[in-house]
C-alpha positions in Angstrom: -78.4 -10.9 33.9 -79.6 -9.2 37.1 -80.9 -11.1 40.1 -84.3 -9.4 39.7 -84.9 -10.9 36.2 -88.0 -13.1 36.0 -87.7 -16.9 35.8 -88.8 -16.7 32.1 -86.2 -14.1 31.3 -83.6 -16.2 33.1 -84.5 -19.1 30.7 -84.4 -16.8 27.7 -81.0 -15.4 28.6 -79.2 -18.6 29.7 -76.2 -18.9 27.3 -75.9 -22.7 28.0 -79.5 -23.5 26.7 -80.2 -24.2 23.1 -83.4 -23.0 21.5 -85.1 -26.4 22.0 -83.9 -26.6 25.6 -85.5 -23.2 26.1 -88.8 -24.4 24.7 -88.8 -27.3 27.1 -87.9 -25.1 30.1 -90.6 -22.6 29.2 -93.2 -25.4 28.8 -92.3 -26.8 32.2 -92.6 -23.4 33.8 -96.1 -23.0 32.3 -97.2 -26.4 33.4 -96.2 -25.6 36.9 -98.4 -22.6 37.1 -101.5 -24.9 37.3 -102.6 -26.2 40.7 -105.7 -28.3 39.9 -104.4 -31.4 41.5 -105.0 -31.3 45.3 -101.9 -31.3 47.5 -102.5 -31.9 51.2 -100.7 -29.9 53.8 -99.0 -33.0 54.9 -97.7 -33.8 51.4 -96.5 -30.2 50.9 -94.6 -30.3 54.2 -93.0 -33.6 53.3 -92.0 -32.1 49.9 -90.5 -29.0 51.6 -88.6 -31.2 53.9 -87.2 -33.1 50.9 -88.7 -36.4 52.0 -90.9 -36.6 48.9 -89.9 -35.5 45.4 -92.0 -35.3 42.2 -88.9 -35.5 40.0 -89.9 -32.4 38.0 -93.0 -34.0 36.4 -94.9 -30.8 36.6 -98.0 -29.7 38.5 -100.4 -30.7 35.7 -99.1 -33.9 33.9 -100.6 -34.1 30.4 -98.8 -37.3 29.2 -97.6 -40.4 31.0 -94.0 -40.0 32.2 -92.8 -43.0 30.2 -94.5 -44.4 27.0 -93.5 -47.7 25.4 -95.4 -48.1 22.1 -95.8 -51.4 20.4 -93.8 -50.4 17.3 -94.5 -53.8 15.7 -97.9 -52.4 14.8 -96.2 -49.7 12.7 -94.1 -52.3 10.9 -97.1 -54.5 10.2 -99.9 -52.0 9.6 -98.4 -48.5 9.4 -100.3 -45.6 11.0 -103.4 -43.9 9.9 -102.7 -40.7 11.8 -99.1 -40.5 10.5 -100.3 -41.4 7.1 -97.7 -44.2 6.8 -98.2 -47.5 5.1 -96.5 -50.6 6.4 -92.8 -50.5 5.3 -91.5 -52.8 2.6 -87.8 -52.0 2.7 -85.2 -51.1 5.4 -85.2 -47.5 4.3 -88.9 -47.3 4.6 -88.9 -49.0 8.0 -86.2 -46.6 9.4 -88.0 -43.6 8.0 -91.3 -44.7 9.5 -89.6 -45.1 12.9 -87.9 -41.7 12.8 -91.2 -40.1 11.9 -93.1 -41.8 14.7 -90.4 -41.1 17.3 -91.3 -37.4 17.0 -94.8 -38.1 18.1 -94.0 -40.2 21.2 -93.9 -37.9 24.2 -92.5 -38.4 27.7 -91.5 -36.3 30.7 -88.4 -35.3 28.8 -90.4 -34.5 25.6 -88.4 -37.2 23.8 -89.3 -40.9 23.4 -87.7 -43.0 26.1 -88.2 -46.3 24.2 -87.3 -46.8 20.6 -88.3 -50.4 20.3 -86.5 -53.8 20.2 -84.6 -53.0 17.1 -83.6 -56.6 16.1 -87.2 -57.8 16.4 -88.5 -54.8 14.3 -85.8 -54.5 11.7 -84.1 -57.9 11.2 -86.3 -59.0 8.2 -85.5 -55.7 6.5 -81.8 -55.9 7.4 -81.5 -59.4 6.1 -83.2 -58.4 2.8 -80.9 -55.4 2.4 -77.7 -57.2 3.1 -74.8 -56.3 5.5 -73.2 -53.4 3.5 -76.4 -51.6 2.6 -77.9 -52.2 6.0 -74.9 -50.7 7.7 -75.0 -47.6 5.5 -78.7 -47.0 6.3 -78.4 -47.8 10.0 -75.5 -45.4 10.3 -77.7 -42.5 9.0 -80.5 -43.7 11.3 -78.3 -43.6 14.4 -76.8 -40.2 13.4 -80.3 -38.8 13.0 -81.3 -40.1 16.4 -78.3 -38.6 18.1 -78.8 -35.2 16.5 -82.6 -34.9 16.8 -83.5 -37.0 19.8 -80.7 -35.5 21.8 -81.5 -36.8 25.2 -79.7 -39.7 26.9 -82.9 -41.1 28.4 -83.8 -42.2 24.8 -83.3 -46.0 24.9 -83.3 -48.9 22.5 -83.1 -52.7 23.1 -81.5 -55.7 21.5 -81.5 -59.5 22.2 -81.7 -62.0 23.7 -81.1 -63.5 20.3 -78.1 -62.9 18.0 -79.0 -60.9 14.9 -77.4 -59.1 12.0 -79.2 -56.0 13.2 -77.7 -56.3 16.6 -74.2 -56.8 15.3 -74.4 -53.8 13.0 -75.7 -51.6 15.8 -72.9 -52.6 18.1 -70.3 -52.0 15.4 -71.7 -48.6 14.6 -72.0 -47.7 18.2 -68.3 -48.2 18.6 -67.4 -46.4 15.4 -69.6 -43.4 16.0 -69.1 -42.9 19.8 -72.6 -41.5 20.4 -74.2 -40.9 23.8 -77.7 -41.3 22.3 -79.5 -43.7 22.4 -79.0 -45.6 25.6 -78.8 -49.3 24.8 -79.6 -52.6 26.5 -79.0 -56.2 25.6 -81.8 -58.5 26.9 -79.5 -61.3 28.1 -80.3 -64.9 28.8 -77.1 -67.0 29.2 -78.9 -70.1 27.8 -80.1 -68.2 24.7 -77.7 -65.4 23.9 -74.6 -66.7 22.2 -71.3 -65.9 23.9 -69.8 -64.5 20.7 -72.6 -61.9 20.6 -72.1 -61.1 24.3 -68.4 -60.6 23.6 -69.2 -58.1 20.9 -71.5 -56.3 23.3 -68.9 -56.3 26.1 -66.3 -54.9 23.7 -68.7 -52.2 22.8 -69.5 -51.4 26.4 -65.8 -51.0 27.2 -65.5 -48.3 24.4 -68.8 -46.5 24.7 -70.4 -47.2 28.1 -73.1 -49.2 26.4 -74.9 -51.5 26.0 -75.9 -52.6 29.5 -77.2 -56.1 30.2 -80.7 -56.9 31.5 -81.7 -60.2 33.1 -84.1 -61.4 30.5 -85.5 -64.3 32.5 -86.2 -62.0 35.5 -88.0 -59.3 33.4 -90.0 -61.9 31.5 -91.2 -63.5 34.7 -92.3 -60.1 36.0 -93.7 -58.4 32.8 -94.3 -61.2 30.3 -92.5 -61.7 27.1 -93.3 -58.3 25.6 -91.4 -56.0 27.9 -89.2 -52.9 27.4 -86.1 -51.5 29.0 -86.6 -47.7 28.7 -85.0 -44.5 29.9 -82.2 -45.4 32.3 -82.9 -49.1 33.0 -86.7 -49.0 33.5 -88.6 -52.3 33.1 -92.1 -51.6 31.6 -94.7 -53.3 29.5 -94.6 -52.8 25.7 -97.9 -51.3 24.7 -98.0 -49.3 28.0 -95.5 -47.6 30.3 -95.2 -45.7 33.5 -97.9 -43.1 34.5 -95.7 -41.3 37.0 -92.4 -41.7 39.0 -92.2 -39.7 42.2 -89.7 -40.8 44.8 -89.2 -41.3 48.5 -85.9 -40.0 49.9 -85.2 -42.7 52.5 -82.5 -40.8 54.3 -84.6 -37.7 55.0 -87.4 -40.1 55.9 -85.2 -41.8 58.5 -84.5 -38.5 60.2 -88.1 -38.5 61.4 -87.8 -41.8 63.2 -86.9 -42.3 66.9 -85.4 -45.7 66.2 -85.6 -48.6 63.7 -88.9 -50.0 64.8 -90.4 -46.5 64.7 -89.2 -46.1 61.2 -90.6 -49.4 60.0 -94.0 -49.2 61.8 -94.8 -45.5 61.8 -92.6 -43.3 59.7 -92.2 -45.3 56.5 -95.9 -46.2 56.2 -96.9 -42.6 56.8 -94.7 -41.0 54.1 -95.3 -43.9 51.7 -99.0 -43.4 52.1 -98.7 -39.7 51.3 -96.8 -40.5 48.1 -99.2 -43.3 47.1 -102.2 -40.9 47.5 -100.4 -38.2 45.4 -99.7 -40.9 42.7 -103.4 -41.7 42.7 -104.4 -38.1 42.3 -101.9 -37.4 39.5 -102.9 -40.5 37.5 -106.6 -39.7 37.9 -105.9 -36.2 36.6 -103.9 -37.5 33.7 -106.6 -40.1 32.7 -109.7 -38.1 33.3 -108.9 -34.4 32.8 -106.3 -34.5 30.0 -106.7 -35.7 26.4 -103.9 -38.2 26.2 -105.9 -41.4 26.8 -109.0 -40.0 25.1 -107.7 -38.8 21.7 -103.9 -39.4 21.2 -103.3 -41.6 18.1 -101.1 -43.9 20.1 -104.1 -45.0 22.1 -106.6 -44.9 19.3 -104.5 -47.0 17.0 -103.5 -49.5 19.7 -99.9 -48.6 20.1 -100.5 -48.3 23.8 -103.4 -49.3 26.2 -104.4 -47.7 29.5 -104.4 -51.0 31.3 -100.7 -51.6 30.4 -99.5 -48.5 32.4 -98.6 -48.6 36.1 -97.3 -46.1 38.6 -93.6 -46.3 39.6 -92.9 -45.9 43.3 -89.3 -44.5 43.3 -86.8 -44.9 46.1 -83.4 -43.3 46.7 -81.0 -43.3 49.7 -81.6 -46.7 51.2 -77.9 -46.9 52.2 -77.9 -43.6 54.0 -81.2 -44.4 55.8 -79.8 -47.7 57.0 -76.5 -46.2 58.2 -78.4 -43.4 60.0 -80.7 -45.8 61.8 -77.7 -47.8 63.0 -75.7 -44.8 63.9 -73.0 -45.6 61.4 -71.0 -42.6 60.3 -68.4 -44.2 58.1 -70.1 -45.5 54.8 -67.3 -48.0 54.4 -68.5 -49.7 57.6 -72.1 -49.5 56.7 -74.6 -50.6 54.0 -73.0 -53.0 51.6 -70.0 -53.7 53.9 -71.8 -54.8 57.1 -74.1 -57.8 57.6 -76.2 -55.9 60.2 -76.7 -53.0 57.8 -77.6 -55.4 55.0 -80.1 -57.2 57.2 -81.8 -53.9 58.1 -81.9 -52.9 54.4 -83.7 -56.1 53.6 -86.2 -55.5 56.5 -86.9 -52.0 55.1 -87.4 -53.2 51.6 -89.6 -56.1 52.7 -91.7 -53.6 54.6 -91.9 -51.1 51.8 -92.8 -53.9 49.3 -95.7 -54.8 51.7 -96.9 -51.3 51.8 -96.8 -50.7 48.0 -98.2 -54.0 47.1 -101.0 -53.5 49.6 -102.2 -50.3 47.9 -104.9 -50.8 45.2 -105.3 -48.3 42.3 -108.2 -47.9 39.9 -105.8 -48.3 37.0 -102.9 -50.6 36.2 -105.3 -53.5 35.4 -102.6 -55.6 33.8 -100.7 -55.6 37.1 -103.5 -56.4 39.5 -104.3 -52.7 40.0 -100.9 -52.3 41.8 -98.0 -50.0 41.5 -94.4 -51.2 41.3 -91.2 -50.2 43.0 -88.4 -48.5 41.2 -84.8 -47.8 42.3 -84.5 -44.3 41.0 -81.1 -43.1 39.7 -81.0 -39.8 41.6 -80.9 -36.3 40.3 -78.2 -33.7 40.0 -79.3 -31.8 43.2 -79.3 -34.8 45.5 -75.7 -34.4 46.7 -74.2 -37.2 48.8 -77.2 -37.7 51.2 -79.1 -40.0 48.9 -77.4 -42.7 46.9 -79.3 -43.8 43.8 -81.9 -46.5 44.6 -80.4 -49.2 46.7 -76.8 -48.7 45.7 -73.7 -48.7 47.9 -72.5 -45.1 48.3 -69.8 -43.9 46.0 -66.4 -44.3 47.7 -67.7 -47.1 49.9 -68.0 -49.9 47.3 -66.3 -53.2 48.2 -64.4 -55.2 45.6 -66.4 -56.1 42.5 -67.4 -59.7 43.4 -68.8 -58.6 46.8 -70.5 -55.6 45.3 -72.3 -57.8 42.8 -73.5 -60.1 45.6 -74.7 -57.1 47.6 -76.6 -55.7 44.5 -78.3 -59.0 43.9 -79.8 -58.9 47.4 -81.6 -55.7 46.6 -82.2 -55.4 42.8 -84.9 -58.1 43.1 -87.2 -55.7 44.9 -87.5 -53.3 41.9 -89.4 -54.7 38.9 -89.6 -51.3 37.2 -85.8 -51.0 37.4 -82.6 -51.1 39.4 -79.0 -51.3 38.4 -75.4 -50.5 39.3 -72.4 -49.3 37.3 -68.9 -50.6 37.3 -66.0 -48.4 36.3 -63.2 -50.5 34.8 -59.5 -49.6 34.4 -58.0 -49.8 31.0 -56.5 -53.3 31.0 -60.0 -54.8 31.0 -60.3 -53.8 27.4 -57.7 -56.5 26.6 -59.6 -59.3 28.3 -63.2 -59.2 27.0 -63.7 -62.9 27.6 -63.2 -62.4 31.3 -65.8 -59.7 31.3 -68.2 -62.0 29.5 -67.8 -64.5 32.3 -68.5 -61.8 34.9 -71.6 -60.6 33.2 -72.9 -64.2 32.7 -72.1 -65.1 36.3 -73.9 -62.0 37.6 -77.0 -62.6 35.6 -77.1 -66.3 36.5 -76.7 -65.3 40.1 -79.9 -63.2 40.0 -78.5 -59.7 39.2 -81.2 -57.6 37.4 -79.0 -55.2 35.4 -75.3 -54.7 34.8 -73.6 -51.6 33.4 -70.0 -50.8 32.9 -67.5 -48.4 31.2 -63.8 -47.7 31.0 -62.4 -45.0 33.2 -60.9 -43.0 30.4 -63.9 -43.1 28.0 -65.3 -39.9 26.6 -68.8 -41.4 26.8 -69.5 -42.3 30.4 -72.5 -43.5 32.4 -73.4 -41.1 35.2 -76.2 -42.7 37.3 -78.1 -44.5 34.6 -77.9 -42.2 31.6 -74.9 -41.4 29.4 -73.0 -38.2 28.8 -69.7 -37.2 27.1 -67.0 -35.7 29.2 -66.2 -33.4 26.3 -69.8 -32.1 26.5 -69.5 -31.5 30.2 -66.4 -29.5 29.4 -68.5 -27.3 27.1 -70.9 -26.5 29.9 -68.0 -25.8 32.2 -66.9 -23.2 29.7 -70.4 -21.7 29.5 -71.1 -23.2 26.1 -74.1 -25.1 24.9 -74.4 -28.9 24.7 -76.9 -30.6 22.4 -77.5 -33.4 24.9 -80.2 -32.4 27.4 -78.6 -34.7 29.9 -75.3 -33.0 30.0 -76.5 -30.5 32.5 -77.7 -33.3 34.8 -74.4 -35.0 34.4 -72.5 -31.8 35.3 -74.6 -31.5 38.5 -74.2 -35.1 39.4 -70.5 -34.9 38.9 -70.2 -31.7 41.0 -72.6 -32.4 43.8 -72.5 -36.2 44.2 -69.1 -37.2 42.7 -71.0 -39.5 40.4 -68.0 -40.0 38.1 -65.7 -40.9 41.0 -67.0 -44.4 41.7 -64.6 -47.1 42.6 -62.3 -48.3 39.7 -62.4 -52.1 39.2 -58.9 -53.6 38.8 -58.4 -57.1 37.5 -56.8 -58.2 40.7 -60.2 -57.4 42.4 -61.7 -60.4 40.8 -58.8 -62.8 41.6 -58.6 -62.3 45.3 
């Protein structure tokens, strides 16, 4: 390769890209050649200064970023467009889902929500019996890992116990797959401890499932909600139109002091981003064909009113530390009452700004957008920690970190989470982890993720990769998982795999 090669030729010649990854890269390049959506000089300047970021959605979005179909319609009625009748057996149900998944787009080109599997499949699994169901579900999971090979693909279980859930957890451990991402909707008063223990044991071996605060999400979204992509809360039958983000640290560099940041700088840049969200969504709804002719809309799998815009945030910790003149992260956000208090003031102010903005769309949410603690991207480096997390390397002991997380995860109904990296002895004490997860959720934590330090499958910032796949990229080889390249970048530029290791003595101090 020469430096003079065109961007297209660079994509075609990249030895680490598979054929399908080349197709995706070429499509994104084409999409970015259109400039129909107006971009103000102020917005472009903020983007150049890395204050605002469009998260690679493309200059001309032609599908919502995240789509959460109501797959129960497929189970009950089938699909006219897909020429599928309602399934009568487990094999038919799994086959129908696999077919439909290939027609559910997203910003990644893969479906980010595969459904609440126990709700969808339990009658079929019960009818098939344990042994037969396990055989068929194993092929189902293998197919997903090999064809929907992107770690933002996500399925949900719970809060109830189920044969479906137990088999999926068993197979997840046996197969050691990074796809799909997996969440247990967890309610300590509904979800049996025995089922939680199985999930915790699986998490220790495969970095999944994570645990979502079912009561919190139901209160914000209603009973029919999805956890999609990394940890995104959205409404089933809808989704997220768009997810740009505000880099809080870069934003704070424009402020003369804290009050200037809260009263001038933050409203200014949030306003630029909200206007751009309005423009992108208006283009998507009125100038593209998705909401006019896509079968997902025409057959009722999704509805325009059930989509909202997701206002993303990264780098709260670094913004707070900068405004307070704190240079040592271990003495700043998450470790300092003054820093935490400022973080709360900032989030209260940003919530006020976002909730005060009215959109023509998002009717199911009072025509309002919702905040999201974005997980970061591979090029962020150390200047912007994901969402409202404590910077890697500055985390306090686990009990204090959970308390700190609880203060800030409540601000983000479309998703916020943190990740705990455990040393190996925790695998021998799953009951202790069950108590930690339960206590965290009862205390108001939104989302809990964990993994063992020596796992091959690890959680990067919200998605999963295999260390063995990162090694392939390091050698210049191809990886089937589209997220491996993101994991490699996050590892190299943000030390994303070097988070604090939780030792058992941390929880007995």
